ZAMARGU-4260 file (C-alpha; in steps of 0.2 Angstrom, whole numbers, plus 5000, padded with zeros to 4 digits):
<rodrens>
0) 5077/4757/5304 | 5083/4768/5289 | 5100/4767/5296 | 5102/4749/5297 | 5095/4746/5278
5) 5107/4760/5272 | 5121/4751/5280 | 5115/4734/5275 | 5114/4739/5256 | 5131/4747/5258
10) 5138/4731/5263 | 5128/4720/5253 | 5132/4729/5237 | 5148/4723/5237 | 5143/4703/5239
15) 5128/4705/5227 | 5115/4689/5226 | 5115/4686/5207 | 5101/4673/5207 | 5082/4673/5210
20) 5083/4660/5225 | 5095/4670/5233 | 5083/4685/5230 | 5069/4676/5238 | 5080/4673/5254
25) 5086/4689/5259 | 5073/4699/5269 | 5058/4694/5257 | 5045/4699/5267 | 5052/4717/5271
30) 5055/4721/5253 | 5040/4712/5244 | 5028/4716/5258 | 5033/4736/5257 | 5032/4735/5238
35) 5013/4728/5239 | 5009/4741/5251 | 5015/4754/5242 | 5004/4751/5228 | 4988/4744/5240
40) 4988/4760/5250 | 4982/4768/5234 | 4966/4758/5236 | 4965/4762/5254 | 4971/4747/5262
45) 4989/4736/5266 | 4996/4719/5272 | 5003/4715/5287 | 5009/4697/5283 | 5012/4694/5267
50) 5010/4674/5268 | 4994/4675/5277 | 4985/4692/5271 | 4984/4686/5251 | 4977/4667/5255
55) 4959/4672/5252 | 4965/4681/5235 | 4955/4696/5238 | 4969/4710/5242 | 4979/4700/5229
60) 4965/4705/5215 | 4964/4722/5221 | 4984/4723/5220 | 4982/4718/5202 | 4969/4730/5198
65) 4980/4745/5205 | 4996/4742/5196 | 4988/4738/5179 | 4973/4750/5179 | 4962/4736/5174
70) 4947/4728/5181 | 4947/4710/5186 | 4931/4699/5187 | 4921/4700/5203 | 4929/4692/5218
75) 4919/4678/5228 | 4916/4683/5247 | 4913/4667/5255 | 4927/4661/5268 | 4925/4643/5261
80) 4942/4636/5254 | 4934/4635/5237 | 4929/4653/5235 | 4946/4658/5240 | 4955/4646/5227
85) 4943/4654/5214 | 4948/4671/5219 | 4965/4666/5219 | 4963/4657/5201 | 4956/4673/5195
90) 4972/4683/5199 | 4983/4670/5192 | 4972/4668/5176 | 4974/4687/5173 | 4993/4687/5176
95) 4994/4673/5163 | 4984/4683/5151 | 4997/4697/5151 | 5010/4683/5144 | 5018/4677/5160
100) 5021/4659/5162 | 5018/4654/5180 | 5030/4639/5185 | 5024/4628/5199 | 5014/4641/5207
105) 4996/4635/5210 | 4980/4642/5219 | 4980/4629/5233 | 4998/4634/5239 | 4995/4652/5239
110) 4978/4648/5249 | 4989/4637/5260 | 5001/4650/5264 | 5016/4643/5256 | 5028/4656/5259
115) 5040/4652/5244 | 5026/4651/5231 | 5018/4666/5237 | 5036/4677/5236 | 5039/4668/5220
120) 5021/4674/5213 | 5024/4692/5221 | 5043/4691/5212 | 5033/4688/5194 | 5021/4702/5197
125) 5035/4713/5200 | 5046/4707/5186 | 5030/4709/5173 | 5022/4725/5180 | 5037/4735/5187
130) 5051/4731/5177 | 5046/4721/5161 | 5035/4736/5155 | 5049/4747/5157 | 5053/4752/5137
135) 5068/4764/5135 | 5072/4764/5114 | 5074/4745/5107 | 5080/4736/5124 | 5075/4723/5137
140) 5067/4728/5154 | 5083/4728/5162 | 5094/4736/5150 | 5080/4749/5147 | 5080/4753/5166
145) 5099/4754/5166 | 5099/4766/5150 | 5085/4778/5160 | 5097/4778/5175 | 5112/4783/5165
150) 5104/4796/5156 | 5095/4806/5171 | 5113/4804/5181 | 5124/4808/5167 | 5126/4827/5172
155) 5130/4823/5191 | 5148/4822/5198 | 5154/4806/5205 | 5140/4796/5198 | 5144/4783/5185
160) 5130/4770/5183 | 5136/4753/5175 | 5126/4740/5184 | 5113/4737/5197 | 5125/4733/5214
165) 5141/4742/5214 | 5136/4759/5206 | 5124/4762/5219 | 5134/4758/5233 | 5138/4776/5240
170) 5120/4782/5238 | 5124/4797/5226 | 5115/4789/5211 | 5099/4788/5222 | 5100/4805/5227
175) 5105/4812/5209 | 5088/4803/5203 | 5078/4811/5215 | 5087/4828/5212 | 5084/4827/5193
180) 5066/4827/5195 | 5063/4835/5211 | 5077/4847/5215 | 5068/4855/5229 | 5069/4840/5240
185) 5088/4835/5240 | 5102/4848/5241 | 5115/4836/5231 | 5131/4849/5232 | 5131/4845/5251
190) 5133/4827/5249 | 5150/4818/5250 | 5155/4803/5241 | 5165/4795/5258 | 5148/4794/5266
195) 5137/4782/5261 | 5127/4779/5274 | 5122/4797/5276 | 5118/4797/5256 | 5107/4782/5258
200) 5097/4787/5273 | 5093/4803/5264 | 5088/4795/5247 | 5078/4781/5257 | 5069/4794/5268
205) 5065/4808/5255 | 5059/4793/5244 | 5047/4786/5257 | 5041/4801/5262 | 5038/4812/5247
210) 5038/4800/5233 | 5028/4785/5241 | 5041/4773/5237 | 5044/4759/5250 | 5062/4754/5258
215) 5065/4738/5249 | 5083/4733/5250 | 5090/4716/5245 | 5099/4706/5232 | 5100/4711/5213
220) 5083/4707/5208 | 5075/4716/5223 | 5086/4732/5220 | 5082/4734/5202 | 5064/4733/5208
225) 5068/4748/5219 | 5074/4757/5206 | 5061/4753/5194 | 5050/4762/5208 | 5059/4777/5204
230) 5057/4775/5186 | 5038/4773/5188 | 5037/4788/5200 | 5045/4800/5187 | 5038/4793/5171
235) 5023/4805/5173 | 5035/4820/5173 | 5044/4813/5156 | 5027/4813/5148 | 5024/4830/5154
240) 5040/4837/5148 | 5037/4828/5131 | 5019/4837/5132 | 5027/4853/5136 | 5039/4854/5123
245) 5026/4850/5109 | 5016/4865/5117 | 5032/4876/5117 | 5034/4873/5098 | 5017/4875/5095
250) 5016/4891/5105 | 5033/4898/5097 | 5026/4895/5079 | 5011/4906/5084 | 5022/4920/5091
255) 5033/4920/5078 | 5019/4922/5066 | 5010/4935/5077 | 5027/4946/5076 | 5029/4944/5057
260) 5009/4949/5057 | 5013/4965/5067 | 5028/4968/5056 | 5017/4967/5041 | 5005/4978/5049
265) 5018/4992/5052 | 5026/4991/5036 | 5010/4993/5026 | 5004/5007/5037 | 5021/5017/5035
270) 5019/5014/5017 | 5000/5020/5014 | 5005/5035/5026 | 5019/5040/5015 | 5008/5037/4999
275) 4994/5048/5009 | 5005/5061/5012 | 5014/5061/4995 | 4999/5061/4985 | 4992/5080/4988
280) 5009/5085/4985 | 5008/5079/4968 | 4991/5084/4964 | 4995/5102/4969 | 4993/5111/4953
285) 4995/5130/4960 | 5006/5138/4949 | 5021/5150/4951 | 5023/5167/4946 | 5042/5165/4938
290) 5053/5152/4929 | 5064/5152/4945 | 5051/5147/4956 | 5044/5134/4943 | 5062/5127/4940
295) 5063/5125/4959 | 5048/5114/4959 | 5055/5103/4945 | 5071/5101/4955 | 5060/5095/4971
300) 5052/5084/4958 | 5069/5078/4954 | 5074/5075/4970 | 5058/5064/4975 | 5060/5055/4960
305) 5080/5050/4964 | 5080/5050/4983 | 5063/5047/4992 | 5053/5036/4980 | 5067/5023/4977
310) 5068/5016/4995 | 5049/5015/4994 | 5049/5003/4979 | 5059/4993/4989 | 5048/4993/5004
315) 5033/4989/4992 | 5042/4975/4985 | 5049/4968/5003 | 5031/4969/5009 | 5024/4958/4995
320) 5038/4944/4999 | 5035/4947/5018 | 5017/4944/5015 | 5018/4929/5004 | 5032/4921/5017
325) 5021/4923/5031 | 5007/4915/5021 | 5017/4900/5017 | 5022/4898/5035 | 5005/4898/5041
330) 4999/4885/5029 | 5014/4874/5031 | 5010/4875/5050 | 4990/4871/5048 | 4986/4888/5053
335) 4973/4900/5044 | 4978/4912/5030 | 4983/4929/5036 | 4969/4943/5034 | 4977/4961/5035
340) 4968/4976/5044 | 4955/4984/5032 | 4962/4994/5019 | 4980/4986/5021 | 4978/4972/5009
345) 4993/4969/4997 | 4979/4975/4984 | 4975/4991/4994 | 4993/4995/4993 | 4996/4992/4975
350) 4980/5002/4971 | 4987/5017/4982 | 5002/5014/4974 | 4995/5015/4956 | 4985/5031/4962
355) 5003/5038/4967 | 5011/5034/4950 | 4995/5043/4941 | 4997/5057/4952 | 5015/5057/4948
360) 5015/5058/4930 | 5001/5070/4929 | 5012/5083/4941 | 5027/5080/4929 | 5017/5085/4914
365) 5010/5099/4922 | 5025/5105/4927 | 5033/5105/4910 | 5018/5112/4902 | 5018/5126/4915
370) 5037/5130/4912 | 5034/5131/4894 | 5018/5141/4897 | 5032/5154/4908 | 5044/5155/4896
375) 5031/5160/4883 | 5024/5171/4895 | 5041/5179/4900 | 5045/5180/4879 | 5028/5190/4875
380) 5030/5202/4890 | 5047/5207/4885 | 5040/5208/4866 | 5026/5220/4873 | 5037/5231/4883
385) 5049/5234/4868 | 5035/5238/4856 | 5027/5248/4869 | 5043/5257/4871 | 5046/5260/4853
390) 5028/5266/4851 | 5027/5278/4867 | 5045/5285/4860 | 5036/5288/4843 | 5021/5297/4851
395) 5031/5308/4862 | 5027/5326/4858 | 5014/5322/4844 | 4998/5329/4854 | 5009/5345/4856
400) 5012/5346/4838 | 4995/5341/4831 | 4987/5356/4842 | 4998/5371/4838 | 4990/5385/4827
405) 5005/5389/4816 | 4994/5388/4801 | 4986/5404/4807 | 5001/5415/4802 | 5010/5406/4790
410) 5012/5411/4771 | 5003/5402/4757 | 5018/5392/4754 | 5020/5388/4773 | 5002/5382/4772
415) 5004/5372/4758 | 5021/5364/4767 | 5011/5361/4783 | 4996/5353/4773 | 5010/5341/4765
420) 5019/5339/4781 | 5002/5334/4788 | 4999/5320/4773 | 5017/5314/4777 | 5012/5312/4797
425) 4995/5304/4792 | 5005/5292/4782 | 5018/5289/4797 | 5002/5288/4808 | 4995/5274/4797
430) 5012/5265/4796 | 5011/5264/4816 | 4993/5256/4816 | 5001/5239/4814 | 5012/5241/4830
435) 4997/5247/4840 | 4987/5232/4835 | 5002/5221/4838 | 5004/5229/4857 | 4986/5225/4858
440) 4986/5208/4852 | 5002/5203/4863 | 4992/5210/4880 | 4977/5200/4874 | 4987/5184/4873
445) 4996/5188/4889 | 4979/5190/4898 | 4973/5174/4890 | 4989/5164/4897 | 4985/5172/4916
450) 5001/5182/4916 | 5004/5187/4934 | 5008/5205/4929 | 4993/5207/4918 | 4985/5223/4927
455) 5001/5233/4924 | 5000/5226/4905 | 4984/5230/4903 | 4984/5249/4910 | 5001/5252/4899
460) 4990/5244/4883 | 4975/5255/4889 | 4985/5271/4889 | 4992/5266/4872 | 4976/5263/4864
465) 4968/5280/4872 | 4982/5290/4866 | 4981/5282/4848 | 4963/5287/4848 | 4967/5305/4852
470) 4981/5305/4840 | 4967/5301/4827 | 4954/5313/4832 | 4969/5326/4834 | 4974/5322/4815
475) 4958/5324/4808 | 4954/5340/4817 | 4972/5347/4809 | 4968/5341/4793 | 4952/5350/4791
480) 4960/5368/4799 | 4973/5365/4785 | 4960/5362/4771 | 4951/5376/4777 | 4966/5387/4772
485) 4971/5377/4757 | 4963/5387/4743 | 4972/5402/4750 | 4988/5393/4750 | 5000/5388/4735
490) 5017/5385/4731 | 5025/5369/4737 | 5043/5362/4735 | 5040/5348/4726 | 5057/5342/4727
495) 5055/5344/4747 | 5038/5336/4745 | 5045/5320/4735 | 5057/5319/4749 | 5047/5319/4762
500) 5036/5305/4752 | 5050/5294/4750 | 5059/5297/4767 | 5044/5293/4777 | 5041/5275/4771
505) 5060/5272/4770 | 5062/5279/4788 | 5048/5269/4794 | 5056/5252/4783 | 5073/5256/4792
510) 5063/5258/4810 | 5054/5242/4807 | 5070/5233/4801 | 5078/5238/4817 | 5065/5232/4827
515) 5063/5215/4819 | 5084/5213/4819 | 5082/5217/4838 | 5065/5206/4840 | 5068/5191/4853
520) 5063/5174/4847 | 5061/5157/4854 | 5063/5140/4846 | 5062/5122/4850 | 5072/5113/4838
525) 5084/5115/4824 | 5071/5118/4810 | 5064/5132/4817 | 5080/5141/4820 | 5085/5137/4802
530) 5069/5145/4796 | 5074/5160/4805 | 5091/5160/4798 | 5083/5158/4781 | 5071/5173/4783
535) 5085/5183/4790 | 5095/5179/4775 | 5082/5183/4764 | 5080/5201/4772 | 5099/5203/4769
540) 5097/5200/4752 | 5085/5215/4751 | 5099/5228/4757 | 5107/5232/4742 | 5090/5237/4734
545) 5087/5248/4751 | 5103/5255/4749 | 5101/5262/4731 | 5083/5270/4738 | 5093/5278/4752
550) 5106/5285/4739 | 5090/5292/4728 | 5082/5301/4744 | 5098/5309/4748 | 5100/5314/4730
555) 5083/5323/4732 | 5091/5333/4744 | 5106/5336/4736 | 5096/5344/4721 | 5087/5355/4732
560) 5103/5361/4739 | 5110/5364/4720 | 5095/5372/4714 | 5094/5384/4729 | 5112/5387/4728
565) 5111/5389/4708 | 5098/5401/4710 | 5103/5411/4725 | 5089/5406/4735 | 5090/5406/4754
570) 5083/5391/4762 | 5073/5395/4778 | 5078/5380/4791 | 5074/5361/4786 | 5063/5353/4774
575) 5045/5360/4780 | 5037/5343/4775 | 5045/5332/4786 | 5057/5330/4802 | 5066/5316/4794
580) 5083/5323/4790 | 5096/5315/4778 | 5108/5315/4794 | 5094/5305/4804 | 5092/5293/4788
585) 5110/5290/4787 | 5112/5286/4806 | 5097/5274/4805 | 5105/5266/4790 | 5121/5264/4800
590) 5113/5257/4815 | 5104/5243/4802 | 5122/5238/4796 | 5127/5237/4814 | 5111/5225/4819
595) 5114/5214/4805 | 5129/5205/4811 | 5123/5206/4829 | 5106/5196/4822 | 5118/5183/4813
600) 5128/5180/4829 | 5113/5177/4839 | 5105/5166/4826 | 5121/5155/4825 | 5121/5155/4845
605) 5104/5148/4844 | 5108/5136/4831 | 5124/5129/4840 | 5110/5127/4855 | 5099/5117/4845
610) 5111/5106/4838 | 5117/5103/4855 | 5100/5100/4859 | 5099/5087/4846 | 5116/5080/4851
615) 5106/5077/4868 | 5091/5069/4861 | 5101/5058/4852 | 5111/5052/4866 | 5097/5049/4876
620) 5088/5039/4862 | 5104/5029/4860 | 5102/5023/4877 | 5085/5020/4877 | 5084/5010/4864
625) 5095/4997/4870 | 5088/4998/4888 | 5071/4996/4883 | 5072/4981/4875 | 5085/4974/4887
630) 5071/4977/4900 | 5057/4968/4890 | 5070/4954/4886 | 5074/4951/4905 | 5056/4951/4909
635) 5053/4936/4897 | 5067/4928/4902 | 5061/4928/4919 | 5044/4921/4914 | 5052/4907/4906
640) 5064/4902/4921 | 5048/4904/4932 | 5041/4889/4924 | 5056/4878/4917 | 5061/4865/4930
645) 5081/4864/4926 | 5089/4856/4942 | 5085/4856/4960 | 5076/4870/4968 | 5092/4876/4976
650) 5100/4876/4958 | 5086/4886/4952 | 5087/4898/4966 | 5106/4899/4964 | 5103/4903/4946
655) 5091/4916/4949 | 5102/4924/4962 | 5115/4925/4950 | 5102/4931/4937 | 5096/4946/4949
660) 5114/4950/4952 | 5117/4953/4933 | 5101/4963/4933 | 5108/4973/4948 | 5125/4976/4939
665) 5115/4983/4925 | 5109/4998/4936 | 5122/5011/4931 | 5117/5009/4914 | 5099/5016/4921
670) 5109/5029/4932 | 5118/5036/4916 | 5102/5037/4907 | 5093/5046/4921 | 5108/5059/4920
675) 5106/5061/4902 | 5087/5062/4905 | 5090/5078/4918 | 5101/5086/4904 | 5086/5085/4892
680) 5075/5093/4905 | 5087/5106/4910 | 5089/5111/4893 | 5070/5113/4892 | 5068/5098/4878
685) 5051/5094/4877 | 5050/5080/4863 | 5063/5068/4855 | 5059/5060/4838 | 5074/5047/4839
690) 5065/5035/4851 | 5047/5030/4857 | 5054/5027/4874 | 5051/5040/4889 | 5060/5041/4906
695) 5045/5037/4916 | 5040/5022/4904 | 5058/5015/4907 | 5058/5019/4925 | 5043/5008/4928
700) 5050/4995/4917 | 5065/4994/4928 | 5055/4993/4944 | 5043/4980/4938 | 5060/4970/4933
705) 5067/4972/4949 | 5050/4967/4958 | 5047/4953/4948 | 5065/4945/4949 | 5063/4947/4969
710) 5046/4939/4969 | 5051/4924/4957 | 5065/4922/4969 | 5054/4921/4985 | 5042/4908/4976
715) 5057/4896/4975 | 5061/4899/4991 | 5044/4896/4997 | 5044/4880/4987 | 5060/4876/4996
720) 5051/4879/5014 | 5035/4870/5007 | 5047/4855/5003 | 5057/4853/5018 | 5042/4857/5030
725) 5032/4844/5021 | 5043/4832/5016 | 5041/4832/4999 | 5055/4824/4988 | 5063/4833/4972
730) 5054/4819/4961 | 5038/4824/4968 | 5041/4843/4965 | 5047/4839/4947 | 5031/4830/4944
735) 5019/4843/4951 | 5030/4856/4941 | 5028/4846/4925 | 5009/4843/4928 | 5006/4861/4932
740) 5015/4867/4916 | 5008/4855/4906 | 4989/4862/4909 | 4996/4881/4910 | 4992/4884/4893
745) 4997/4903/4894 | 5014/4899/4902 | 5010/4914/4913 | 5012/4904/4930 | 4994/4906/4934
750) 4980/4894/4928 | 4961/4898/4928 | 4947/4886/4937 | 4944/4876/4920 | 4963/4872/4918
755) 4965/4868/4937 | 4951/4856/4937 | 4959/4848/4923 | 4976/4848/4933 | 4968/4838/4948
760) 4959/4826/4938 | 4976/4821/4929 | 4983/4819/4948 | 4969/4804/4952 | 4956/4816/4961
765) 4938/4812/4957 | 4930/4829/4957 | 4912/4834/4961 | 4906/4853/4961 | 4906/4853/4980
770) 4923/4844/4982 | 4931/4857/4967 | 4924/4871/4976 | 4930/4865/4993 | 4949/4864/4985
775) 4947/4881/4977 | 4943/4889/4993 | 4958/4882/4999 | 4969/4886/4984 | 4960/4903/4980
780) 4953/4910/4995 | 4952/4928/4989 | 4941/4921/4974 | 4953/4930/4961 | 4949/4916/4949
785) 4967/4912/4948 | 4978/4896/4955 | 4997/4900/4958 | 5010/4885/4957 | 5014/4888/4976
790) 4996/4886/4979 | 4994/4870/4971 | 5011/4862/4979 | 5003/4868/4995 | 4987/4860/4992
795) 4996/4844/4986 | 5007/4843/5002 | 4993/4848/5014 | 4983/4834/5007 | 4996/4820/5008
800) 5007/4827/5025 | 5001/4824/5043 | 5002/4841/5052 | 5001/4845/5069 | 4982/4848/5076
805) 4973/4857/5089 | 4969/4841/5096 | 4987/4835/5098 | 4990/4852/5108 | 4974/4848/5119
810) 4981/4831/5123 | 4999/4839/5129 | 4991/4852/5139 | 4979/4837/5147 | 4996/4829/5151
815) 5003/4844/5160 | 4986/4847/5169 | 4986/4830/5176 | 4972/4824/5166 | 4960/4839/5172
820) 4949/4848/5160 | 4958/4865/5166 | 4976/4870/5169 | 4981/4882/5183 | 4995/4898/5180
825) 5005/4889/5192 | 5006/4872/5183 | 5010/4881/5167 | 5024/4893/5175 | 5032/4876/5181
830) 5030/4867/5166 | 5034/4879/5152 | 5048/4892/5149 | 5043/4909/5156 | 5039/4919/5141
835) 5027/4906/5134 | 5020/4902/5152 | 5016/4920/5152 | 5010/4921/5133 | 4997/4905/5139
840) 4990/4914/5155 | 4988/4931/5147 | 4977/4922/5133 | 4968/4908/5141 | 4951/4912/5146
845) 4944/4907/5164 | 4938/4889/5163 | 4919/4890/5169 | 4916/4870/5169 | 4906/4861/5184
850) 4924/4854/5191 | 4932/4873/5190 | 4943/4878/5205 | 4948/4898/5207 | 4960/4902/5194
855) 4956/4887/5182 | 4961/4891/5164 | 4953/4885/5149 | 4967/4876/5140 | 4955/4869/5127
860) 4947/4884/5120 | 4964/4892/5120 | 4972/4877/5109 | 4956/4878/5096 | 4960/4896/5094
865) 4979/4893/5089 | 4971/4885/5073 | 4956/4896/5071 | 4956/4915/5064 | 4970/4927/5069
870) 4966/4942/5080 | 4976/4953/5069
</rodrens>
């Protein structure tokens, strides 16, 4: 019984038999019979007496077929001795064909029931098929079996396997082996080292009941045989573990790639949505009515440039880097290239970005033009109001004056005076014609420029024009009335008349001078303000001559007073021919004298502003003229670095990152230039003759520089990733780069199909049209007509390096499925980690083959899909 065997083994292990003869003398029937039956039961039979039941050779041949998995020659069924000898010889020949030397064992002894020879033959079979086929690393069978036991029991307390006798006497090692592979069968924590019989009984019962391992207890040889049964019982679990590890690795790659694809899709979708929302805002050209509102729009646009756009530039660059890294990982894991959803390709994002920048450029130009237009409108509107106010002030009371009937009761001299006065008025009226035309012209220009308050301007202009026409009609009517009575009236004071004639134009000149001195002006550069200053200086040079005219006019009035006083004439009121008094002339002259220095001050202030603007232009230009060539030089240097081969890839990567850092450290210069540009815009400066660079041009150049260095670093990182994953040596990479550079005639890092074909031929590829088309489909899947260095090394490594395949994954699943054509959810959950098991269950289609069972899953189509088109 089991208890007897346990006690025997515990005692026997302390006095082990070390020789084969001893092995064959210690309970051989029990040990070898049990071992043989453990295999014969698989064929539906067993033996009762090891010496008798192998004599005809039939069960001996069946045993060899079961343990070897091979078919032996057909046995002879006759009961004659010759038939039995022939069957045994077939068995012995098969054993010999496996490289086993049978010493002194012949068919006759087996047929005769020689116990020693029969046991010796069984021992030879055990050594060959149960022990010697054990291979753990490069060791002998015994050493390999011992190493396997040590590894499997290493985690267990109180177990230290050093040999095949003493190390097993307490039974814990047996229990540890079983628990390691079938933990549900053994409660290891309840076993005690000081109770070996209980431990051994537990192990023997479990092994026989659940693992089909017979009780075979004897000297070292047979004992090693017993342990080897455990090895064979659990070797399938090791294969399953290896298969499960391979599947886990493949699934992990797929899961990671799917996460990267989902991240790309989300980032691309967010970026495109931001562009979609931003473009309508940039394309909105609805003008505002006032400068303040337009200035706010310009400030909002500056915030967009400074705050909102730069992070999106980084997102766009990172999106391209993520896309390139993902494609490299897919190529390295032998997966198809990632095709984003429709409308989310890198080219789609670049197209949307290009449209955004186009709208952005047009929006800024429109803003500045609108500000310029509103500035012009404000200036014209103010000018209109000033001239209209002056004219309306002049016309006040003129209609009443022209409609009075004073000439009906006037004396002759009064009539002549009235006529002359009217002539002076007509002269005055003609002098104001130019102002009315100016008012109408300004109103027309405000209408053409779409001034928001055009209705009120038009109404005021219409009123002025209608009043002007009425004055013309009234003037003509009064002249006719005066001329009818002119024949009856004479006597005119010529001095008054001369005064009036000279005073009117001089008065108009002074009014025009005051109007010009108070006229608003708008200039955009030093030359324009200097032109106004020159014109003002020319005006000032005419003042002495004008003063002489004023003195001459005042002298006429003085002469009138002198004559009247001399002749005792009492003058009746003011000059009858004009309302322009000497006092009014002197008052206006004094006003002109006051306005001249005020005009001087305004012009000098504007000159200072224009000089400040010119300083801002030069300040911006000095920086821009340095930054522009610097950016261009850095772009050219990056281009050279990307095709040179200085040092290892790690050296190149380190150099590029240092180079990138030096570029990032240059950013304060760009920020300073942005500040200078903002000062220029705030000063409403619209041109700069000192530089050909615009802020927009430099912004684009700076963004391209950052994107280019990031993309170049990513290319080197992908080359390192490819090299390490594919096992490419630094020398091979150097050779690839040298070959690529030789045929990269334009030194752009990209070559066309003809140059690439020459490159392939130089590497020893014999190309026909079909083969070349196949290769181009690999290196240029989008048919762009261009081949990059990364695509070239991917192709070369793919052609020369082994990769995991769908067949390998199918073979691994087949092991986990116990050689079935399908697998169950229970088996997946038992063999794989929880997350990967559920991943497979969710994606595997039901198996529909003829051998299907409920819940069967199709692992073959699933494995093939892992290497097929992505669902994303």
